[in-house]
N, C-alpha and C positions, 0 to 999 in steps of 0.2 A: 611695708610693701601690700600693695591692695593688690591683689589678683583677680580678677574678671572672671566670674565661672560665666557663660555663653548659655542662653539659652538652646531649646532645640532651631526655634526660627533662626535666631543667629548663627549659630552652627551650620544649617541649609544655607546663607547665602557665605558664610567663609568657606563653604566647601565649592562655592561656584566659583569665587575671585581666586581662590587657591590653584584650581585647575586651570581657567584662564590665566595665571601668571605661567603655570607650566607650560600651557598653551603657544607661550611668548616662544621659549627655548625653542619648540617644537618647531614650530616654523622659522626660525634664525638657522635653525642648526647646517641647511644647505650653503649656506652665505658663507658660513666660518673657512674661510679659505685662505692659502697664502696669497697675499697680494691687496687685501682687501685690508681698508682700515677700519678703525674702532668707529671712527666717527659714523662713517655711513650703517655703520652694522647700527649702531643708537638710533640712526634716522629710518632705516628699517623696521626696528621693534618699533618705535616711537606710533610710526603709521600706521602700523599694523595695533597696537594696541587703542588709537584714538578713531582708526575708521574702519575697521573690522569689527574689534571687539566691544569697541564704546565704550570704553576704560579710561581713567584718567593714570598716567604714569607717576605713581608717588615718588622718585624721586625728585624730579622735575622741579627747581627752585625752592626744594627740604632746606629749612634751614633753621637746624637744633640750636639750644644755645650757645653761642662762642664760635657759630661756624657762617659764613658767608654763605648765600643760597647755591644749591649745586647743579651746573647750570645743563644739565643732560639730563635724558629717560633712564636711562640704563649704568650700571657701573661694572668699566672693562678692566677687570684686573690680570696682566701679561708678567707670566715669569716671576720675575722676586715682587712684582708688587703683592700686597695683602689684600688691601681690600679698598674698595671707593675710588677705584682708578678712574679718571674721567674719561671717555672717548674724545680722541682726536684725529688728526692727519697723519698717523704712526701706521704704516703698513705693516700685518701678520706677516710673519715668514714661517717656513716649516722650522721644524725644529722649536716653535714657540709651545708655552702652551696658557689657557685664557680660562678666567672667571668669569663668568655672565650671572650677575644678579640682578632680579626684574622682580619690583614690585610694582600691582596694579591695584586703583580703586576702582571697585565695580559697586554701585547701590548703599556706596558709602563703607566698604569692607574692604580691608587689606588683603593680598595676597602676596605671598614672600617664599621665594625661592631660587637659588643659586644652581648652575653646573660650571662644569669643569670641562673645557674642549684643547684637546691639542691638535694643533695645526702639525697636516704636514708627517715628516717623521720626526717622532722626539727620542731623546737622549733615553735607554736604560732608567736612568733615575727619576726622569718627569715621570714615565711611566705608573713606576714603581709608588713616586711619591702620592701618583692624582689615586690611585687603584687603594693605599693603605688608607689615603682622607678619606674617601668615601667609604670604607669599612670602619672609620671611627666613630663618623656622622650614624648609620647603622646600629654600630655598638651601643652609642649614646640613646637611639632611638630604642633597641631594644631592652632600655634601661628603663622605661615610662609605664607607670601603671600607677592607679589610685592606690595611696598611702605609699609609696613610694617616695625618696625626697632627689628635691634636685643634683644633690652630690652623688648621686648614682650614678645619673648621666654624664657628672663631669669626671668621675675616677674611670666610667669606661672608656669612655674616649682618651682619658691622657695616658691610662696604663698599652692600649695598642700601639696609640702613636710612639710614646717611648719604647715598647718593647721590640719597635720597626726601625728606632733609630734617628729618629722625629723629633720637634721638639714642637709644644702647641703654646701660639699668642695669647696671654694672658690677658690683653688691653681691650681685646672686644668678643662680647659672645653675643650665645640667643636670645630672645625677648619675646616678651607677651608681643602677639600679633588680634589685632580686630577692627574696631571703627578708627580705634589708633595707629599707626606705624609703629610704635614701640610703646609696649604697654611691659606693666610688669609681669614676670618677673625674671632678673636678669640671670640667664641659665648658661652658667661658665663649663667651659669646656676642659676642665681640668679640676681637682679636688678630691674630697674624702665621702665615700658613700656613708648615708644614714644621716648627713647634716644637710642645712635649707631647708626650705619650704616643702612640708608635705604635698604632692601632687593628687590634686582630687579631680572627679573626670566634670567635662566643661569647659577647664582649660585649654587655650589653646597656645603654643608657644614655637618660636625656629629652635633647629638645633644646627650649630651653624659653622661649625669646627673649621679653624685657619691654622694649617699646620705645615711647618719647613722645613725643609729640606738639612738645613743646618741651625744655628742657633736661635733662641725666641726670640731676640731685643730686634724689635722693629722703631720707626723713625716716619716724620710725618715731611710729605714733602712740600714744598712754595706753593701749592695751590691752594693749600689747606683740607684738601681732603684725600689724595692721593697717600694710602699709607704702602712702605715696603720693608721689607727685611734689612737691619741695617748691614748685614756682611753681606749679600745683595744674593743670600744662597734664594735657592726656587721656592714657592710658597703655594698651597693647595687650598681649595675651600669647595664643600658640597653644603646645601643648605636644602632641607626640607621644612614646611612647618605642617604640627602636630596638631592631634588633638587628643585628650586622654579619656579613656570611656571607661566604663563600669567592667569592663573586661582585660582592657588592655591599653590598646593606643589603635589610632587611625590616623596613615600618614593624609594628609588633604592636598598636598603639592602635588598630583599624579596627573596623566595622562599618557594619551596613547606613545609617545616618544619618552616618555620616562624611563631611565634604564633601570632593570630588574634589580631586585635586592641582593647583596653577595650569599652565597649557597649558605652560607651558617643561619642565615635568617630565616625561621621555619614557614613553610606555607601556607 
């Protein structure tokens, strides 16, 4: 494993890219309403990234080994879709929950973040899953510190999810991010504290737990991208990009509309 340590100049560029990614989510929030299609949301985000921000949508035509190119500019994962949901003609309806995952490229640097959206009046379970998943992400963020281990992040997330009766998806994880969309390390959302690589100042990676209301098992749909829960239970995900600092961490994917941290996060 070769984890890139970013220079001060590179970190400054990452701050810009990450803020811009978060600002796409700020921009799209008023449009996420019952009756809108995920394809319409994708088009709005694409135009905003390209025409307003001067960014490149990183997912568009992205093709990792073994995959056909991703056909859209954002990922929209609705209800039992875990991740990489492909925007299309399906209209959102009241009661749905959706994760929107945004990655922009600005001046060669990737900013990567995602948020959950609750459409109209959702169920108590959907609200609880969304809230606990957000807390899981922040439990992971609070474990970030120079000299700590990546297993510290995974254990913190897994403990909180399972204590609340939910399960952690194993097949997908956070990742280093920078000049490339996906870099080392793999940031598991489960595991044992004190294991894994040691965190060092200058590392930038995502923490993006996928938490299921039911069992952890998943399957891939025929489009080759969309991942769903096997038992059709709801799934939720939140994502921030985080910098390891000399004194702890800095969350980079922050903008005016970013939801505040949970109450347990020190001010």
